[in-house]
VOFI-282718 format. One line per 5 residues: number of its first residue (from 0); their letters; for each residue x, y, z of N, C-alpha, C. Coordinates in steps of 0.2 Angstrom, whole numbers, plus 5000, padded with zeros to 4 digits. Layout:
<sites>
NUM = A = X/Y/Z/X/Y/Z/X/Y/Z ~ ...
</sites>
This chain:
<sites>
0 = MTPDA = 4893/4884/4994/4897/4891/4993/4900/4894/4999 ~ 4907/4894/4999/4912/4896/5006/4911/4903/5003 ~ 4913/4909/5010/4912/4917/5010/4918/4919/5006 ~ 4923/4913/5005/4930/4917/5002/4932/4913/4995 ~ 4925/4912/4993/4925/4910/4986/4930/4914/4984
5 = GPRGK = 4931/4912/4976/4933/4917/4972/4929/4917/4963 ~ 4931/4920/4960/4928/4922/4953/4928/4913/4949 ~ 4920/4913/4948/4917/4905/4946/4918/4901/4951 ~ 4918/4903/4956/4916/4898/4965/4922/4895/4966 ~ 4929/4894/4963/4935/4893/4965/4938/4896/4971
10 = EFDCD = 4942/4890/4972/4944/4897/4980/4953/4896/4977 ~ 4956/4900/4981/4964/4900/4980/4966/4901/4988 ~ 4969/4895/4990/4972/4898/4998/4980/4899/4998 ~ 4978/4907/4999/4986/4911/4999/4991/4907/4999 ~ 4992/4903/4996/5000/4899/4997/5004/4898/4991
15 = KKAGP = 5003/4906/4986/5007/4907/4982/5008/4915/4981 ~ 5011/4917/4977/5013/4924/4975/5008/4928/4971 ~ 5005/4933/4974/5002/4934/4967/5007/4938/4962 ~ 5005/4938/4957/5009/4940/4951/5010/4948/4951 ~ 5014/4952/4946/5015/4959/4948/5009/4963/4943
20 = LTGQT = 5005/4957/4940/4999/4962/4934/4990/4959/4939 ~ 4990/4952/4938/4984/4950/4939/4983/4946/4943 ~ 4986/4944/4949/4988/4940/4954/4987/4933/4951 ~ 4993/4931/4946/4995/4926/4946/5000/4923/4949 ~ 5001/4916/4951/5004/4912/4957/5012/4912/4954
25 = GDNPR = 5016/4912/4963/5022/4912/4963/5022/4906/4969 ~ 5027/4907/4972/5028/4901/4977/5029/4905/4985 ~ 5028/4910/4987/5027/4912/4991/5022/4913/4997 ~ 5020/4910/4999/5014/4910/5005/5015/4918/5008 ~ 5020/4921/5012/5021/4927/5015/5019/4930/5012
30 = QAIDA = 5022/4933/5005/5021/4938/4999/5014/4936/4998 ~ 5011/4932/4998/5004/4932/4996/5000/4933/5001 ~ 5000/4932/5005/4997/4934/5011/4998/4943/5012 ~ 5004/4945/5011/5006/4951/5011/5004/4954/5007 ~ 5001/4952/5001/4999/4958/4993/4991/4955/4997
35 = GRFAF = 4987/4953/4999/4981/4952/5001/4979/4958/5006 ~ 4984/4958/5010/4983/4964/5015/4985/4970/5013 ~ 4989/4971/5010/4990/4977/5004/4985/4979/5002 ~ 4980/4976/4997/4978/4978/4991/4970/4979/4996 ~ 4969/4977/5003/4963/4977/5007/4964/4985/5009
40 = TALAL = 4971/4987/5012/4971/4993/5016/4971/4998/5011 ~ 4975/4996/5002/4972/5002/4997/4967/5003/4996 ~ 4962/4998/4994/4956/4998/4993/4952/5004/5000 ~ 4952/5002/5006/4950/5006/5011/4952/5013/5011 ~ 4960/5014/5010/4964/5020/5008/4959/5025/5004
45 = GATAM = 4960/5022/4997/4958/5023/4990/4948/5026/4991 ~ 4947/5024/4996/4939/5024/4998/4937/5029/5002 ~ 4943/5031/5007/4943/5036/5011/4946/5044/5007 ~ 4949/5042/5004/4950/5047/4998/4947/5051/4993 ~ 4943/5046/4991/4935/5047/4988/4931/5051/4992
50 = GASPL = 4929/5049/4997/4924/5051/5001/4929/5058/5003 ~ 4933/5060/5004/4935/5066/5005/4934/5072/4997 ~ 4931/5070/4994/4929/5072/4988/4924/5080/4989 ~ 4916/5078/4994/4914/5084/4994/4918/5090/4999 ~ 4920/5088/5004/4924/5095/5005/4929/5098/5001
55 = FLRLA = 4931/5095/4997/4937/5097/4994/4934/5102/4989 ~ 4926/5100/4986/4923/5101/4981/4922/5107/4984 ~ 4917/5105/4990/4915/5112/4993/4918/5119/4992 ~ 4926/5117/4995/4932/5123/4996/4933/5124/4989 ~ 4932/5121/4984/4936/5125/4979/4933/5131/4976
60 = EIGPF = 4927/5134/4976/4925/5138/4973/4923/5137/4969 ~ 4920/5133/4965/4918/5131/4957/4911/5127/4959 ~ 4911/5127/4952/4905/5125/4950/4904/5117/4949 ~ 4898/5114/4950/4900/5106/4951/4902/5101/4945 ~ 4902/5104/4937/4902/5100/4932/4910/5102/4930
65 = AGAFW = 4912/5108/4931/4916/5113/4929/4922/5107/4937 ~ 4923/5108/4941/4925/5105/4947/4924/5096/4946 ~ 4920/5093/4942/4922/5087/4942/4926/5085/4935 ~ 4926/5090/4931/4931/5091/4924/4938/5090/4928 ~ 4940/5096/4933/4947/5098/4933/4951/5092/4940
70 = RVALA = 4943/5089/4943/4945/5083/4947/4949/5078/4944 ~ 4945/5076/4938/4949/5073/4934/4957/5074/4928 ~ 4955/5081/4927/4961/5085/4923/4967/5085/4927 ~ 4965/5088/4932/4972/5090/4936/4976/5084/4940 ~ 4974/5078/4940/4975/5071/4940/4981/5066/4935
75 = LPVLY = 4980/5070/4927/4981/5066/4923/4990/5065/4923 ~ 4993/5072/4924/5002/5072/4923/5002/5066/4931 ~ 4999/5065/4935/5003/5061/4941/5001/5052/4937 ~ 4993/5051/4935/4992/5047/4932/4995/5044/4926 ~ 4999/5049/4922/5004/5047/4917/5009/5043/4919
80 = FWARL = 5013/5047/4924/5018/5046/4927/5021/5039/4929 ~ 5014/5038/4933/5012/5029/4934/5010/5026/4929 ~ 5007/5026/4922/5007/5022/4917/5014/5023/4914 ~ 5017/5026/4914/5025/5023/4912/5028/5021/4917 ~ 5027/5020/4922/5030/5015/4925/5028/5009/4924
85 = DDRQH = 5022/5008/4923/5019/5002/4923/5022/5000/4915 ~ 5022/5002/4911/5023/5001/4903/5029/5001/4901 ~ 5034/5004/4905/5041/4999/4905/5042/4993/4908 ~ 5037/4991/4914/5037/4985/4916/5032/4980/4910 ~ 5028/4983/4908/5024/4978/4902/5025/4983/4894
90 = QGFGL = 5030/4980/4891/5028/4984/4886/5021/4984/4881 ~ 5020/4989/4877/5017/4988/4871/5008/4988/4871 ~ 5007/4993/4876/4999/4994/4878/4998/5001/4875 ~ 5002/5006/4872/5000/5013/4870/4997/5017/4875 ~ 5000/5022/4876/4996/5026/4881/4992/5031/4880
95 = MLPRD = 4993/5034/4875/4990/5040/4874/4983/5038/4869 ~ 4981/5034/4867/4975/5030/4863/4973/5026/4869 ~ 4967/5027/4872/4963/5021/4874/4961/5014/4868 ~ 4965/5009/4871/4960/5005/4864/4956/4999/4868 ~ 4957/4998/4874/4956/4994/4876/4947/4993/4876
100 = RLVVA = 4942/4991/4875/4934/4993/4876/4933/4995/4883 ~ 4937/4986/4888/4935/4990/4894/4936/4996/4897 ~ 4944/4998/4895/4944/5005/4901/4941/5009/4896 ~ 4938/5009/4890/4935/5015/4888/4928/5015/4889 ~ 4926/5009/4893/4919/5010/4895/4918/5013/4901
105 = AGIFF = 4927/5010/4905/4927/5012/4914/4927/5020/4914 ~ 4930/5023/4907/4931/5033/4907/4923/5034/4907 ~ 4919/5030/4900/4912/5033/4901/4907/5033/4907 ~ 4910/5026/4910/4905/5025/4916/4906/5029/4922 ~ 4911/5032/4922/4915/5035/4927/4912/5042/4928
110 = AGDLV = 4911/5044/4921/4908/5052/4919/4902/5052/4922 ~ 4898/5045/4918/4891/5047/4922/4888/5046/4929 ~ 4895/5043/4932/4895/5044/4939/4894/5051/4942 ~ 4900/5054/4939/4902/5061/4943/4894/5066/4939 ~ 4891/5066/4933/4888/5069/4931/4881/5068/4935
115 = FWHLA = 4878/5063/4936/4874/5059/4938/4872/5062/4945 ~ 4879/5063/4947/4880/5063/4956/4879/5069/4959 ~ 4884/5075/4954/4881/5081/4955/4873/5083/4953 ~ 4870/5081/4947/4863/5081/4946/4858/5079/4953 ~ 4860/5076/4956/4857/5073/4961/4857/5079/4967
120 = ILNTT = 4862/5079/4967/4864/5086/4973/4861/5090/4971 ~ 4860/5093/4965/4858/5099/4962/4850/5100/4965 ~ 4846/5094/4965/4838/5089/4963/4836/5087/4967 ~ 4839/5086/4973/4835/5083/4980/4840/5086/4985 ~ 4839/5081/4991/4843/5084/4998/4850/5081/4998
125 = VANAT = 4854/5084/4999/4860/5080/4999/4859/5071/5004 ~ 4856/5070/5007/4854/5065/5011/4853/5059/5005 ~ 4847/5063/5003/4843/5056/4996/4849/5053/4992 ~ 4853/5059/4991/4859/5060/4985/4863/5053/4987 ~ 4866/5056/4996/4871/5048/4997/4867/5044/4998
130 = FLAAL = 4863/5042/5001/4861/5036/5002/4858/5032/4994 ~ 4857/5035/4992/4853/5033/4985/4862/5031/4982 ~ 4865/5034/4981/4872/5033/4977/4874/5026/4980 ~ 4874/5025/4988/4877/5021/4992/4874/5014/4990 ~ 4870/5013/4986/4865/5007/4984/4870/5005/4977
135 = APVAV = 4873/5007/4977/4880/5005/4969/4882/4997/4972 ~ 4884/4995/4979/4888/4987/4980/4882/4985/4978 ~ 4873/4984/4978/4868/4981/4976/4871/4978/4971 ~ 4871/4984/4966/4871/4983/4957/4879/4978/4956 ~ 4884/4980/4960/4889/4976/4958/4889/4970/4961
140 = VIGAW = 4884/4969/4967/4887/4963/4969/4883/4957/4963 ~ 4877/4959/4962/4872/4956/4956/4877/4953/4949 ~ 4881/4960/4948/4884/4960/4941/4890/4955/4942 ~ 4893/4955/4947/4899/4952/4947/4898/4944/4947 ~ 4890/4942/4952/4889/4935/4952/4886/4932/4944
145 = ALLGE = 4884/4938/4939/4876/4937/4935/4885/4937/4928 ~ 4890/4942/4926/4893/4944/4923/4899/4941/4923 ~ 4903/4941/4931/4910/4939/4929/4912/4932/4934 ~ 4904/4928/4935/4904/4923/4937/4909/4924/4946 ~ 4908/4927/4947/4911/4929/4953/4906/4925/4961
150 = AIGQR = 4907/4919/4964/4905/4917/4968/4902/4922/4975 ~ 4897/4923/4977/4894/4927/4982/4893/4923/4987 ~ 4898/4925/4992/4897/4921/4998/4892/4923/5004 ~ 4890/4921/5009/4886/4922/5015/4889/4931/5016 ~ 4894/4931/5020/4898/4935/5022/4898/4942/5019
155 = TIVSM = 4897/4941/5013/4898/4945/5008/4889/4949/5008 ~ 4885/4945/5007/4877/4947/5010/4878/4950/5015 ~ 4879/4948/5020/4879/4950/5027/4880/4955/5029 ~ 4887/4957/5025/4890/4964/5027/4887/4970/5023 ~ 4884/4969/5017/4881/4972/5013/4876/4976/5016
160 = ALSLA = 4873/4970/5019/4865/4971/5024/4867/4974/5029 ~ 4872/4973/5033/4875/4978/5040/4877/4987/5037 ~ 4880/4984/5030/4882/4992/5028/4876/4996/5024 ~ 4872/4994/5023/4866/4997/5022/4861/4998/5027 ~ 4861/4995/5031/4859/4998/5039/4863/5002/5042
165 = GAAML = 4870/5001/5041/4874/5008/5046/4873/5014/5042 ~ 4873/5014/5035/4873/5020/5030/4865/5021/5032 ~ 4859/5020/5034/4852/5022/5036/4855/5024/5043 ~ 4857/5021/5046/4859/5025/5054/4863/5033/5054 ~ 4868/5031/5048/4871/5039/5047/4867/5043/5045
170 = LGSSY = 4864/5042/5040/4859/5048/5037/4856/5048/5045 ~ 4852/5046/5049/4848/5048/5053/4840/5048/5048 ~ 4838/5052/5051/4832/5057/5050/4830/5062/5044 ~ 4838/5061/5041/4838/5067/5035/4836/5064/5030 ~ 4835/5059/5028/4832/5054/5021/4823/5057/5021
175 = SFRPE = 4823/5059/5013/4814/5061/5016/4811/5059/5007 ~ 4805/5058/5007/4803/5057/5000/4799/5064/4998 ~ 4801/5067/4994/4795/5074/4992/4794/5073/4984 ~ 4789/5074/4980/4786/5072/4974/4791/5078/4970 ~ 4796/5083/4972/4797/5088/4970/4803/5085/4970
180 = NLPGD = 4806/5082/4972/4814/5081/4972/4814/5074/4969 ~ 4810/5071/4966/4810/5064/4961/4817/5065/4956 ~ 4815/5068/4953/4821/5070/4946/4828/5069/4951 ~ 4830/5072/4956/4837/5070/4960/4836/5063/4961 ~ 4830/5061/4965/4830/5054/4967/4831/5049/4961
185 = ISGLV = 4828/5051/4957/4831/5047/4950/4836/5047/4949 ~ 4841/5052/4949/4848/5054/4946/4855/5051/4953 ~ 4851/5051/4959/4855/5047/4963/4856/5038/4962 ~ 4848/5036/4959/4849/5029/4958/4854/5027/4951 ~ 4853/5032/4947/4856/5031/4940/4866/5031/4945
190 = TACFF = 4865/5036/4948/4873/5037/4950/4875/5031/4953 ~ 4871/5027/4953/4874/5020/4959/4875/5014/4953 ~ 4870/5017/4947/4872/5011/4942/4877/5012/4939 ~ 4877/5018/4937/4884/5019/4933/4891/5017/4938 ~ 4892/5019/4943/4898/5018/4947/4898/5009/4949
195 = GAYFL = 4891/5005/4948/4892/4999/4947/4894/4997/4942 ~ 4891/4999/4938/4894/4997/4928/4903/4998/4930 ~ 4906/5005/4933/4914/5007/4934/4917/5000/4937 ~ 4915/4998/4945/4915/4993/4944/4918/4987/4941 ~ 4912/4984/4939/4912/4979/4933/4917/4979/4927
200 = VVRPA = 4919/4986/4926/4922/4985/4919/4932/4984/4922 ~ 4930/4988/4926/4937/4988/4928/4941/4982/4932 ~ 4935/4977/4933/4940/4972/4937/4942/4968/4932 ~ 4939/4966/4926/4943/4963/4921/4947/4965/4918 ~ 4946/4972/4916/4953/4975/4911/4960/4976/4916
205 = RLRLP = 4956/4974/4925/4964/4975/4928/4967/4968/4927 ~ 4963/4963/4926/4966/4956/4923/4969/4955/4918 ~ 4969/4959/4914/4974/4960/4907/4981/4966/4908 ~ 4979/4973/4912/4982/4978/4909/4986/4979/4918 ~ 4989/4983/4918/4993/4988/4923/4986/4992/4926
210 = AGVVI = 4987/4993/4933/4985/4999/4935/4983/5006/4934 ~ 4992/5008/4933/4993/5014/4928/4990/5015/4922 ~ 4989/5010/4919/4987/5011/4912/4979/5011/4913 ~ 4977/5007/4915/4969/5008/4917/4967/5015/4919 ~ 4969/5018/4923/4966/5022/4927/4968/5028/4924
215 = FQSSL = 4974/5030/4921/4977/5035/4917/4972/5037/4909 ~ 4973/5029/4906/4966/5027/4900/4960/5030/4901 ~ 4958/5028/4906/4950/5028/4907/4950/5035/4910 ~ 4954/5039/4913/4953/5048/4914/4953/5050/4911 ~ 4957/5049/4904/4957/5053/4898/4950/5052/4894
220 = VTAAI = 4947/5048/4896/4939/5048/4891/4935/5052/4895 ~ 4936/5051/4905/4932/5053/4909/4932/5062/4908 ~ 4939/5065/4906/4940/5073/4907/4938/5074/4900 ~ 4939/5070/4895/4934/5074/4886/4927/5073/4889 ~ 4924/5069/4891/4918/5070/4892/4914/5076/4896
225 = LLVIA = 4918/5074/4903/4919/5081/4907/4917/5087/4906 ~ 4924/5088/4900/4924/5096/4897/4919/5098/4892 ~ 4917/5095/4891/4911/5096/4885/4906/5097/4888 ~ 4903/5094/4894/4899/5094/4899/4900/5104/4903 ~ 4905/5101/4906/4907/5109/4907/4906/5114/4905
230 = IVSAE = 4908/5114/4897/4908/5119/4892/4900/5124/4891 ~ 4896/5115/4889/4887/5116/4889/4886/5119/4895 ~ 4886/5119/4900/4883/5120/4906/4884/5128/4909 ~ 4890/5132/4905/4891/5138/4905/4894/5140/4913 ~ 4895/5134/4917/4898/5137/4923/4906/5140/4922
235 = PMLPA = 4906/5145/4925/4915/5148/4927/4918/5140/4926 ~ 4923/5141/4924/4929/5139/4923/4936/5135/4928 ~ 4935/5143/4928/4942/5145/4936/4940/5146/4941 ~ 4939/5142/4947/4941/5146/4953/4941/5153/4955 ~ 4939/5157/4961/4939/5164/4961/4945/5165/4965
240 = SLKGA = 4949/5161/4968/4953/5162/4973/4960/5156/4971 ~ 4966/5160/4974/4971/5153/4974/4970/5149/4980 ~ 4966/5149/4986/4962/5145/4990/4959/5140/4985 ~ 4954/5142/4983/4950/5138/4978/4953/5132/4973 ~ 4959/5137/4970/4964/5134/4965/4966/5125/4970
245 = AFLLT = 4968/5129/4977/4972/5126/4979/4969/5117/4981 ~ 4961/5121/4984/4959/5115/4985/4957/5111/4979 ~ 4956/5113/4975/4954/5110/4967/4958/5104/4963 ~ 4967/5108/4965/4971/5104/4964/4970/5097/4970 ~ 4968/5097/4976/4968/5092/4982/4964/5087/4979
250 = LGLVS = 4958/5091/4974/4953/5085/4973/4956/5080/4967 ~ 4960/5083/4964/4964/5079/4957/4968/5075/4959 ~ 4972/5077/4965/4979/5072/4967/4975/5070/4972 ~ 4970/5069/4976/4969/5063/4983/4964/5061/4980 ~ 4959/5064/4979/4952/5060/4976/4952/5057/4969
255 = HAGGQ = 4955/5058/4964/4957/5056/4957/4963/5051/4959 ~ 4967/5055/4958/4973/5052/4957/4974/5045/4963 ~ 4972/5047/4969/4974/5043/4975/4970/5040/4974 ~ 4962/5040/4978/4956/5036/4978/4956/5032/4971 ~ 4956/5036/4966/4952/5032/4961/4956/5027/4961
260 = GLLAF = 4965/5027/4959/4971/5025/4958/4971/5019/4962 ~ 4971/5020/4969/4972/5014/4972/4965/5009/4971 ~ 4961/5011/4971/4954/5006/4969/4956/5001/4961 ~ 4958/5006/4958/4961/5003/4952/4967/4995/4953 ~ 4970/5000/4958/4975/4993/4960/4972/4988/4962
265 = ALGHL = 4965/4989/4966/4965/4983/4972/4960/4981/4969 ~ 4958/4983/4962/4952/4978/4957/4957/4974/4955 ~ 4962/4972/4955/4965/4970/4952/4969/4962/4955 ~ 4966/4962/4962/4969/4958/4967/4961/4955/4970 ~ 4956/4959/4970/4951/4959/4975/4945/4956/4970
270 = PAGFS = 4939/4953/4973/4934/4953/4970/4930/4959/4968 ~ 4926/4960/4964/4922/4966/4960/4918/4965/4968 ~ 4914/4960/4969/4909/4961/4974/4910/4962/4980 ~ 4918/4963/4984/4919/4963/4991/4921/4972/4989 ~ 4925/4971/4985/4929/4980/4985/4923/4984/4983
275 = SLVIF = 4916/4982/4982/4911/4987/4981/4910/4991/4987 ~ 4909/4983/4993/4907/4987/4997/4911/4994/5000 ~ 4917/4993/5000/4920/5000/5003/4918/5005/5000 ~ 4914/5006/4995/4908/5011/4994/4905/5016/5001 ~ 4904/5009/5005/4900/5015/5010/4906/5016/5015
280 = LEGVA = 4913/5017/5014/4917/5020/5018/4916/5027/5016 ~ 4918/5028/5010/4916/5034/5008/4911/5038/5012 ~ 4904/5036/5014/4900/5040/5019/4904/5043/5024 ~ 4905/5037/5027/4910/5037/5035/4915/5042/5032 ~ 4918/5045/5030/4925/5048/5028/4922/5054/5024
285 = AALLG = 4917/5055/5022/4914/5061/5021/4909/5063/5027 ~ 4906/5061/5033/4903/5063/5037/4908/5064/5043 ~ 4913/5060/5044/4919/5063/5049/4922/5069/5045 ~ 4924/5070/5042/4928/5077/5039/4924/5081/5038 ~ 4917/5081/5037/4912/5086/5039/4913/5089/5044
290 = WLFLG = 4912/5084/5052/4911/5085/5057/4917/5088/5060 ~ 4921/5084/5058/4931/5088/5059/4932/5096/5055 ~ 4928/5097/5051/4931/5103/5045/4926/5108/5045 ~ 4918/5106/5044/4914/5111/5043/4910/5111/5049 ~ 4911/5108/5054/4906/5110/5060/4900/5105/5059
295 = EGLGI = 4898/5100/5054/4894/5096/5055/4892/5093/5059 ~ 4886/5093/5062/4887/5087/5068/4886/5082/5068 ~ 4886/5076/5070/4887/5069/5071/4883/5067/5080 ~ 4878/5063/5079/4875/5061/5085/4879/5054/5085 ~ 4876/5051/5091/4877/5044/5094/4873/5039/5089
300 = LQFAG = 4868/5040/5085/4866/5035/5080/4872/5035/5075 ~ 4875/5042/5073/4879/5044/5066/4885/5039/5068 ~ 4888/5039/5074/4892/5038/5076/4894/5029/5076 ~ 4888/5026/5079/4885/5019/5080/4887/5018/5071 ~ 4883/5020/5066/4882/5017/5061/4890/5018/5055
305 = CALIV = 4893/5023/5057/4899/5024/5055/4904/5016/5059 ~ 4905/5015/5064/4905/5010/5068/4904/5003/5063 ~ 4898/5003/5064/4894/4997/5060/4896/4995/5053 ~ 4898/5001/5048/4900/5000/5042/4908/4997/5045 ~ 4911/5001/5049/4918/4998/5048/4918/4990/5049
310 = ASLFW = 4915/4988/5054/4917/4981/5058/4914/4977/5052 ~ 4908/4978/5048/4906/4973/5044/4911/4972/5040 ~ 4915/4979/5037/4919/4977/5031/4926/4974/5032 ~ 4928/4974/5039/4934/4974/5042/4932/4963/5043 ~ 4925/4961/5044/4924/4956/5046/4925/4952/5040
315 = TRPRK = 4922/4955/5035/4921/4952/5028/4927/4952/5024 ~ 4932/4956/5026/4937/4954/5019/4939/4949/5019 ~ 4941/4948/5014/4945/4941/5010/4951/4938/5015 ~ 4952/4933/5015/4955/4928/5018/4959/4925/5013 ~ 4958/4925/5007/4962/4921/5003/4962/4924/4997
320 = TPIPM = 4968/4924/4995/4967/4928/4987/4965/4925/4981 ~ 4959/4927/4978/4956/4924/4972/4960/4922/4966 ~ 4957/4919/4963/4963/4915/4958/4959/4920/4950 ~ 4963/4923/4948/4959/4928/4941/4956/4923/4936 ~ 4952/4928/4935/4946/4926/4930/4951/4924/4923
325 = P = 4949/4920/4918/4953/4919/4913/4951/4923/4908
</sites>
């Protein structure tokens, strides 16, 4: 089993053009290679944008559940415009009412990811929550093999192990286990499961629907769920200042429209197992942005962890374009 095998153990040697929707083939090898590189770049940029979300949320001067709702809701106009562009090219999806079960499931799973992520932050240390949420690729790799039929090569396994080691180095000695933090630690593990499930439904959804339609319709579901949770939590729904509102808007446009949108695009071209590994880049981005803008210290060990994660992902990047699943 080779490290570049695609779904169901097949290989596709980047010698044909990726189609506009599902990676179907054409006749131009140069365009196929460029499409694969572009998808990898989009994946890395999306992970970086998502990694900036803790910074934007902290500066938005709003509660975690209300912030999660606005993160998604403020991105909806941009995502609607993207979905309309995709719908003009591929008619017949119907934008305002999600009908595809996988798209609805993606919205539910992402809402669960955000809710339990914030519960983890509130009930355990940030270090514990970050590391436990970073275990999501383990669930995705297992699920991609068992449920999607993706062949998982040695490169992916080694890269996942190296990235986990890098994440541990990034946290340093901050991780700790205390009985009083157990509810938060469990929430961190549940976060990893929800985000892993999100990957496993977006990947097959993208093989039959355009990225704009998938991310817009799933975000409608997510926003509806988070609105109810924010109201029940009785948090203030609006930021305290215009500065906070500006960072909240940035959170929606950069971290959700940009980050989740680029992720949805990339999952139409790259295997779910490999794509999930870029979750580790979120931790790298969060650490570096906290160091640059919030004065949070990073030592040699933390910088080495960042370098190990980046190097392992670059080493394991797909060299071939996978055949889309039937």
